[in-house]
MIDOSE-1310 file (N, C-alpha, C; in nm, 2 decimals, decimal comma, always signed):
residues 161
megk	+4,69/-15,91/-11,32/+4,73/-15,90/-11,46/+4,77/-16,03/-11,51; +4,72/-16,06/-11,63/+4,74/-16,19/-11,70/+4,88/-16,19/-11,76; +4,94/-16,31/-11,75/+5,07/-16,33/-11,81/+5,06/-16,34/-11,96; +5,18/-16,33/-12,03/+5,19/-16,33/-12,17/+5,30/-16,43/-12,21
kikd	+5,28/-16,50/-12,32/+5,38/-16,58/-12,38/+5,48/-16,50/-12,45; +5,60/-16,55/-12,45/+5,71/-16,48/-12,52/+5,68/-16,46/-12,67; +5,63/-16,56/-12,73/+5,60/-16,56/-12,87/+5,50/-16,46/-12,91; +5,42/-16,41/-12,82/+5,31/-16,31/-12,84/+5,37/-16,17/-12,87
sqvt	+5,49/-16,15/-12,83/+5,55/-16,01/-12,85/+5,67/-16,01/-12,93; +5,73/-16,13/-12,96/+5,86/-16,12/-13,03/+5,83/-16,08/-13,18; +5,94/-16,02/-13,24/+5,93/-15,97/-13,37/+6,06/-16,00/-13,45; +6,05/-16,00/-13,58/+6,16/-15,99/-13,67/+6,14/-15,88/-13,76
tiqq	+6,24/-15,79/-13,77/+6,24/-15,68/-13,87/+6,35/-15,70/-13,97; +6,32/-15,65/-14,09/+6,42/-15,65/-14,20/+6,43/-15,52/-14,26; +6,56/-15,47/-14,28/+6,58/-15,34/-14,34/+6,70/-15,35/-14,43; +6,69/-15,30/-14,56/+6,80/-15,31/-14,64/+6,89/-15,19/-14,62
mthq	+7,02/-15,21/-14,61/+7,12/-15,11/-14,58/+7,16/-15,03/-14,71; +7,16/-14,90/-14,70/+7,19/-14,82/-14,82/+7,32/-14,74/-14,80; +7,36/-14,66/-14,90/+7,47/-14,57/-14,89/+7,46/-14,48/-14,77; +7,34/-14,43/-14,74/+7,33/-14,33/-14,64/+7,36/-14,39/-14,50
danf	+7,36/-14,52/-14,49/+7,38/-14,59/-14,36/+7,53/-14,62/-14,34; +7,62/-14,60/-14,44/+7,75/-14,65/-14,44/+7,86/-14,54/-14,44; +7,98/-14,58/-14,41/+8,10/-14,50/-14,42/+8,16/-14,51/-14,56; +8,27/-14,45/-14,59/+8,33/-14,45/-14,72/+8,38/-14,59/-14,76
agnv	+8,41/-14,67/-14,66/+8,46/-14,81/-14,69/+8,34/-14,90/-14,73; +8,22/-14,86/-14,71/+8,11/-14,94/-14,75/+8,05/-15,02/-14,63; +8,10/-15,00/-14,51/+8,06/-15,06/-14,39/+7,95/-14,98/-14,33; +7,84/-15,04/-14,28/+7,73/-14,97/-14,21/+7,78/-14,93/-14,07
hggv	+7,76/-14,80/-14,04/+7,80/-14,75/-13,91/+7,73/-14,83/-13,80; +7,81/-14,85/-13,69/+7,76/-14,92/-13,57/+7,64/-14,85/-13,51; +7,64/-14,72/-13,52/+7,53/-14,64/-13,46/+7,40/-14,66/-13,54; +7,41/-14,69/-13,67/+7,29/-14,72/-13,75/+7,23/-14,85/-13,70
vmkh	+7,32/-14,95/-13,68/+7,27/-15,08/-13,63/+7,21/-15,07/-13,49; +7,28/-14,99/-13,41/+7,22/-14,96/-13,27/+7,08/-14,90/-13,28; +7,06/-14,81/-13,37/+6,93/-14,75/-13,38/+6,82/-14,85/-13,41; +6,86/-14,94/-13,51/+6,76/-15,05/-13,55/+6,74/-15,15/-13,43
idst	+6,85/-15,17/-13,35/+6,83/-15,26/-13,24/+6,73/-15,20/-13,14; +6,75/-15,07/-13,11/+6,67/-15,01/-13,01/+6,52/-15,00/-13,06; +6,50/-14,97/-13,18/+6,37/-14,96/-13,24/+6,30/-15,09/-13,24; +6,37/-15,20/-13,28/+6,31/-15,33/-13,28/+6,28/-15,38/-13,14
agiv	+6,37/-15,36/-13,05/+6,35/-15,41/-12,91/+6,24/-15,33/-12,85; +6,23/-15,20/-12,88/+6,12/-15,12/-12,83/+5,98/-15,16/-12,87; +5,97/-15,21/-12,99/+5,85/-15,27/-13,04/+5,81/-15,39/-12,96; +5,91/-15,48/-12,93/+5,88/-15,60/-12,85/+5,83/-15,56/-12,71
atrh	+5,91/-15,46/-12,65/+5,87/-15,42/-12,51/+5,73/-15,36/-12,51; +5,70/-15,28/-12,61/+5,57/-15,22/-12,62/+5,46/-15,32/-12,64; +5,48/-15,42/-12,72/+5,38/-15,53/-12,74/+5,36/-15,61/-12,61; +5,47/-15,63/-12,54/+5,46/-15,71/-12,42/+5,38/-15,63/-12,31
acsn	+5,42/-15,50/-12,29/+5,37/-15,42/-12,18/+5,23/-15,37/-12,22; +5,20/-15,36/-12,35/+5,07/-15,30/-12,39/+5,07/-15,15/-12,34; +5,18/-15,09/-12,34/+5,19/-14,95/-12,30/+5,32/-14,88/-12,36; +5,33/-14,75/-12,34/+5,45/-14,69/-12,38/+5,57/-14,74/-12,30
vvta	+5,68/-14,74/-12,36/+5,80/-14,78/-12,29/+5,92/-14,69/-12,31; +6,02/-14,69/-12,23/+6,14/-14,61/-12,25/+6,26/-14,71/-12,23; +6,36/-14,68/-12,30/+6,49/-14,75/-12,29/+6,56/-14,71/-12,16; +6,58/-14,80/-12,07/+6,65/-14,77/-11,95/+6,80/-14,80/-11,96
sidr	+6,84/-14,90/-12,04/+6,98/-14,93/-12,05/+7,00/-15,03/-12,17; +7,12/-15,02/-12,22/+7,17/-15,12/-12,31/+7,28/-15,19/-12,24; +7,24/-15,31/-12,19/+7,33/-15,38/-12,10/+7,45/-15,44/-12,17; +7,43/-15,48/-12,29/+7,54/-15,54/-12,36/+7,51/-15,53/-12,51
ldfy	+7,62/-15,50/-12,59/+7,61/-15,49/-12,73/+7,74/-15,53/-12,79; +7,74/-15,65/-12,85/+7,87/-15,70/-12,91/+7,85/-15,72/-13,06; +7,95/-15,66/-13,13/+7,95/-15,67/-13,28/+8,05/-15,79/-13,32; +8,00/-15,87/-13,41/+8,08/-15,99/-13,45/+8,13/-15,98/-13,60
spvy	+8,05/-15,91/-13,68/+8,09/-15,90/-13,83/+8,03/-15,78/-13,88; +8,09/-15,72/-13,99/+8,04/-15,60/-14,05/+7,91/-15,62/-14,13; +7,84/-15,51/-14,15/+7,72/-15,51/-14,24/+7,76/-15,42/-14,35; +7,73/-15,46/-14,47/+7,77/-15,38/-14,59/+7,65/-15,32/-14,66
igdl	+7,68/-15,22/-14,74/+7,58/-15,16/-14,83/+7,51/-15,27/-14,91; +7,38/-15,27/-14,91/+7,31/-15,37/-14,98/+7,26/-15,48/-14,90; +7,33/-15,51/-14,79/+7,29/-15,62/-14,70/+7,15/-15,60/-14,64; +7,08/-15,71/-14,62/+6,96/-15,70/-14,54/+7,00/-15,71/-14,40
lilk	+6,95/-15,62/-14,31/+6,97/-15,63/-14,17/+6,85/-15,69/-14,11; +6,87/-15,81/-14,05/+6,76/-15,89/-13,99/+6,78/-15,89/-13,84; +6,67/-15,84/-13,77/+6,68/-15,83/-13,63/+6,57/-15,91/-13,57; +6,61/-16,01/-13,48/+6,51/-16,10/-13,42/+6,51/-16,06/-13,27
asvn	+6,40/-16,02/-13,21/+6,39/-15,98/-13,08/+6,28/-16,04/-13,00; +6,31/-16,07/-12,87/+6,20/-16,12/-12,78/+6,24/-16,08/-12,64; +6,13/-16,08/-12,55/+6,15/-16,06/-12,41/+6,22/-16,18/-12,35; +6,32/-16,15/-12,27/+6,39/-16,26/-12,20/+6,34/-16,27/-12,05
mvgk	+6,31/-16,16/-11,99/+6,28/-16,16/-11,85/+6,20/-16,03/-11,82; +6,11/-16,04/-11,72/+6,04/-15,92/-11,67/+6,06/-15,91/-11,52; +6,06/-15,78/-11,48/+6,05/-15,75/-11,34/+5,91/-15,70/-11,31; +5,90/-15,61/-11,21/+5,77/-15,55/-11,18/+5,73/-15,45/-11,29
tsme	+5,82/-15,36/-11,33/+5,79/-15,25/-11,43/+5,89/-15,26/-11,54; +5,99/-15,34/-11,54/+6,09/-15,34/-11,64/+6,10/-15,48/-11,71; +6,16/-15,48/-11,82/+6,18/-15,61/-11,90/+6,31/-15,60/-11,98; +6,38/-15,72/-11,99/+6,49/-15,73/-12,07/+6,45/-15,79/-12,21
vgvr	+6,50/-15,72/-12,31/+6,47/-15,77/-12,45/+6,61/-15,81/-12,51; +6,61/-15,92/-12,57/+6,73/-15,97/-12,64/+6,71/-15,95/-12,79; +6,82/-15,91/-12,85/+6,81/-15,89/-13,00/+6,93/-15,96/-13,07; +6,90/-16,04/-13,16/+7,00/-16,10/-13,25/+7,00/-16,03/-13,38
veaq	+7,11/-15,98/-13,43/+7,12/-15,91/-13,55/+7,20/-16,00/-13,65; +7,14/-16,01/-13,77/+7,21/-16,09/-13,88/+7,22/-16,00/-14,00; +7,32/-16,01/-14,08/+7,33/-15,95/-14,21/+7,32/-16,05/-14,31; +7,25/-16,03/-14,42/+7,23/-16,12/-14,52/+7,25/-16,06/-14,66
nyit	+7,34/-16,12/-14,73/+7,36/-16,08/-14,87/+7,24/-16,14/-14,95; +7,15/-16,05/-14,99/+7,02/-16,10/-15,05/+7,04/-16,16/-15,18; +7,16/-16,15/-15,25/+7,18/-16,21/-15,38/+7,23/-16,36/-15,35; +7,33/-16,37/-15,26/+7,39/-16,51/-15,24/+7,31/-16,58/-15,13
getr	+7,24/-16,51/-15,05/+7,17/-16,57/-14,93/+7,26/-16,60/-14,81; +7,39/-16,56/-14,83/+7,49/-16,58/-14,71/+7,44/-16,49/-14,60; +7,42/-16,56/-14,48/+7,38/-16,49/-14,36/+7,48/-16,51/-14,25; +7,52/-16,39/-14,18/+7,61/-16,40/-14,08/+7,56/-16,33/-13,95
ttal	+7,59/-16,38/-13,84/+7,56/-16,31/-13,71/+7,64/-16,18/-13,70; +7,58/-16,07/-13,69/+7,64/-15,94/-13,68/+7,66/-15,89/-13,54; +7,55/-15,90/-13,46/+7,56/-15,85/-13,33/+7,45/-15,92/-13,24; +7,48/-15,91/-13,11/+7,38/-15,95/-13,01/+7,37/-15,84/-12,91
aylt	+7,25/-15,81/-12,86/+7,23/-15,70/-12,77/+7,12/-15,74/-12,66; +7,14/-15,68/-12,54/+7,04/-15,69/-12,44/+7,01/-15,55/-12,39; +6,88/-15,52/-12,39/+6,83/-15,39/-12,36/+6,72/-15,40/-12,25; +6,72/-15,30/-12,16/+6,62/-15,30/-12,06/+6,52/-15,18/-12,08
yval	+6,39/-15,21/-12,07/+6,29/-15,11/-12,09/+6,20/-15,10/-11,97; +6,15/-14,99/-11,95/+6,05/-14,96/-11,84/+5,92/-14,92/-11,90; +5,81/-14,99/-11,86/+5,68/-14,96/-11,90/+5,63/-14,84/-11,83; +5,55/-14,75/-11,91/+5,50/-14,63/-11,85/+5,35/-14,63/-11,85
dpeg	+5,29/-14,57/-11,75/+5,14/-14,55/-11,75/+5,11/-14,42/-11,83; +4,99/-14,39/-11,84/+4,95/-14,26/-11,92/+5,01/-14,13/-11,86; +5,04/-14,14/-11,73/+5,10/-14,02/-11,67/+5,26/-14,02/-11,68; +5,31/-14,12/-11,74/+5,46/-14,13/-11,75/+5,53/-14,19/-11,64
kpaq	+5,46/-14,25/-11,55/+5,51/-14,32/-11,43/+5,53/-14,47/-11,46; +5,63/-14,54/-11,40/+5,65/-14,68/-11,42/+5,52/-14,76/-11,40; +5,49/-14,85/-11,49/+5,37/-14,93/-11,48/+5,41/-15,08/-11,48; +5,32/-15,16/-11,41/+5,35/-15,30/-11,40/+5,34/-15,37/-11,54
vpvl	+5,42/-15,47/-11,56/+5,42/-15,54/-11,68/+5,37/-15,68/-11,66; +5,31/-15,75/-11,76/+5,27/-15,89/-11,74/+5,38/-15,98/-11,72; +5,36/-16,08/-11,64/+5,46/-16,19/-11,62/+5,48/-16,27/-11,75; +5,59/-16,34/-11,76/+5,62/-16,42/-11,87/+5,56/-16,56/-11,85
ifet	+5,51/-16,62/-11,95/+5,47/-16,76/-11,95/+5,57/-16,83/-12,04; +5,65/-16,92/-11,98/+5,75/-16,99/-12,05/+5,69/-17,12/-12,11; +5,73/-17,15/-12,23/+5,69/-17,26/-12,30/+5,80/-17,36/-12,34; +5,92/-17,32/-12,33/+6,03/-17,41/-12,37/+6,15/-17,39/-12,27
eeei	+6,23/-17,49/-12,27/+6,35/-17,49/-12,19/+6,45/-17,38/-12,23; +6,45/-17,35/-12,36/+6,53/-17,24/-12,41/+6,48/-17,10/-12,35; +6,35/-17,08/-12,34/+6,30/-16,96/-12,28/+6,34/-16,95/-12,13; +6,33/-17,06/-12,06/+6,37/-17,06/-11,92/+6,52/-17,03/-11,90
rrss	+6,60/-17,09/-11,99/+6,74/-17,06/-11,98/+6,77/-16,92/-12,01; +6,71/-16,86/-12,11/+6,73/-16,72/-12,14/+6,69/-16,63/-12,03; +6,58/-16,66/-11,96/+6,53/-16,58/-11,85/+6,63/-16,59/-11,73; +6,68/-16,71/-11,71/+6,78/-16,73/-11,60/+6,91/-16,64/-11,63
eaka	+6,96/-16,64/-11,75/+7,07/-16,56/-11,79/+7,04/-16,41/-11,78; +6,92/-16,37/-11,81/+6,88/-16,23/-11,80/+6,88/-16,19/-11,65; +6,84/-16,28/-11,56/+6,83/-16,25/-11,42/+6,98/-16,23/-11,37; +7,07/-16,31/-11,42/+7,21/-16,29/-11,38/+7,27/-16,16/-11,42
rrem	+7,23/-16,12/-11,55/+7,27/-15,99/-11,60/+7,21/-15,87/-11,52; +7,09/-15,89/-11,48/+7,02/-15,79/-11,39/+7,09/-15,77/-11,26; +7,13/-15,88/-11,20/+7,20/-15,88/-11,07/+7,33/-15,80/-11,09; +7,40/-15,83/-11,20/+7,53/-15,76/-11,22/+7,51/-15,61/-11,24
rlae	+7,40/-15,57/-11,31/+7,37/-15,43/-11,33/+7,34/-15,36/-11,20; +7,26/-15,43/-11,12/+7,23/-15,37/-10,99/+7,35/-15,35/-10,90; +7,44/-15,45/-10,90/+7,56/-15,44/-10,82/+7,65/-15,33/-10,87; +7,66/-15,31/-11,00/+7,73/-15,20/-11,06/+7,68/-15,07/-11,02
rire	+7,55/-15,05/-11,02/+7,48/-14,93/-10,97/+7,52/-14,90/-10,83; +7,52/-15,00/-10,74/+7,56/-14,98/-10,60/+7,70/-14,93/-10,59; +7,79/-14,99/-10,67/+7,93/-14,95/-10,67/+7,95/-14,81/-10,72; +7,87/-14,77/-10,83/+7,88/-14,64/-10,88/+7,83/-14,53/-10,78
kknk	+7,73/-14,56/-10,71/+7,68/-14,47/-10,61/+7,78/-14,46/-10,49; +7,84/-14,57/-10,45/+7,94/-14,57/-10,35/+8,06/-14,48/-10,38; +8,10/-14,49/-10,51/+8,21/-14,41/-10,56/+8,18/-14,28/-10,61; +8,04/-14,25/-10,61/+7,99/-14,12/-10,66/+8,04/-14,09/-10,80
f	+8,03/-14,19/-10,88/+8,07/-14,18/-11,02/+7,96/-14,12/-11,11
């Protein structure tokens, strides 16, 4: 299987937030932002794997600032690391006031996807071809998160959680 460059599957999506996305205070619900994160990351994973994918986990999701009605929600996503059948996708979420241009970091998230073959079984994914030091750093950090996830699973099984 031929490797793929990170830039070949990364995407940026933009969606304007409306009243239906928000609570009475005018803040967009975190769940709405989460849905956009999962959708955008899923596109990246699908593009990288060239197959159907499923969300296996959301390893981390941190919110830093609110999103308001009328803001543009900008999601920038790319593959950070691949395993045999899984891949971590990182998503940076920004909110932009389209009138003033003010942009603020709203959230960061790391999601794991598993590629599926036509029968719905895990399928091998292409290796990553790194082109920059930044890409290598992000992959190294993703590997550390993966190790923490695997250690947590072992603890959960041991405690029968």
